[in-house]
Each structure stands twice: as structure tokens, then as C-alpha cells.
N, C-alpha and C positions, 0 to 999 in steps of 0.2 A: 516626047522630048525630055521630060523629067526623068524617065526611066533610063535613057541613054546617058544622061548627065550623072545619075546615081552609079551606073555601071562603071563609067570612066573614073569617078572619084574612088569607088571601092577598089578597082584594080590599081590605081595610083597608090592608095594607102597600103595595099598588100605588098607591092614591090618596094615601097619605102621601108616598111617594117622588115621585110626579108633582107634588104641591104643592110639595115641597121643592126639586125641580129648577127648577120655574117661578119660585120666589122667588130662588134663588141664581144661576141662569144669567145673567141680565142684569148682575148685579154682576161676575161673572167676565169677561164680554165687555167691559164698560166698563173694567175694570182692565187687561186685555190691550191694548185699544186705546190707553189712555193711555200704557202703556209703549212701544208701537210709535211713537206720536207723539213722545214724548220722545227716543227714539233717533234718529228722523229729524231732529228739531231739532238734536241734537248733531252729526250728520253734516253737516247744512247749515252749521252754524257753523264746522266745520273746513274746509269747502270755500270759505269766503268770503275766503280769503287772496288778497292781490294777486299777480299773475303775477310770478315771479322772486323772491318772498320765500321765504327759507329759515329754518326754525325747527328747533332741535334740542331734543327733549324727553328728558330723562333720568329714569329711574325715581326716585321719591321714596324716601328711606330708604337706609340703607347695608346692603348684603348682601354676603356673601362676604369675601374677604381685603382688608383696607384698604390693603395695600401693592401690590396688583395694579394695574397701569396699563392703562387701556383704550386699546389702540393700533390697534384696527380689526378688521375681519373677516378671517378666514383663508380663503384661496381655494386649493383644491387643483386644480392643472392636470394634465391628462393629455396625454401625447405622442400624436400621431396619426401613424400610419405611412401613407405613400402607397402 
């Protein structure tokens, strides 16, 4: 009797999960597709600049030491022996 009860519960859980996944999966796929499309539109917008146009984007907000000056990148050169 316990085996039959186990089989009925297992089949019930299987069909419940199957129905739940069928209901939720299309929603998740649509949401993922929308995010990918939005990201592609943002990238397309960034690439639509005219040739030769230069823009400098600084991060918003102040972080770090306010007295520190941004003087550029540090490049470490190595000597090459012939």
C-alpha cells in the first residue's frame, strides 16, 4: 500500500513540475530576450558617433581622495637587451 501511495505522489509531483515549467519558461525566455535586445540597442547607440568625434566619459559621483589629480595612465616600460 505504501508503494502505491509513493507512486501516486511521485506522478503528481512530476505533473505539477511539468505544468509549472510550461507556465514559467516562456516568461523567462521573453524577459531574457528583452534584456539582450536592450543591450544591443545600447551598443548600437554608442557606435553611432561620427568619425573623428571624441568623447570623454567620467564616472559619476566622487570617489577616493578629492585632492588627487587625474594625470593619466602609468605605463611601465621594460628595457629589451639585444
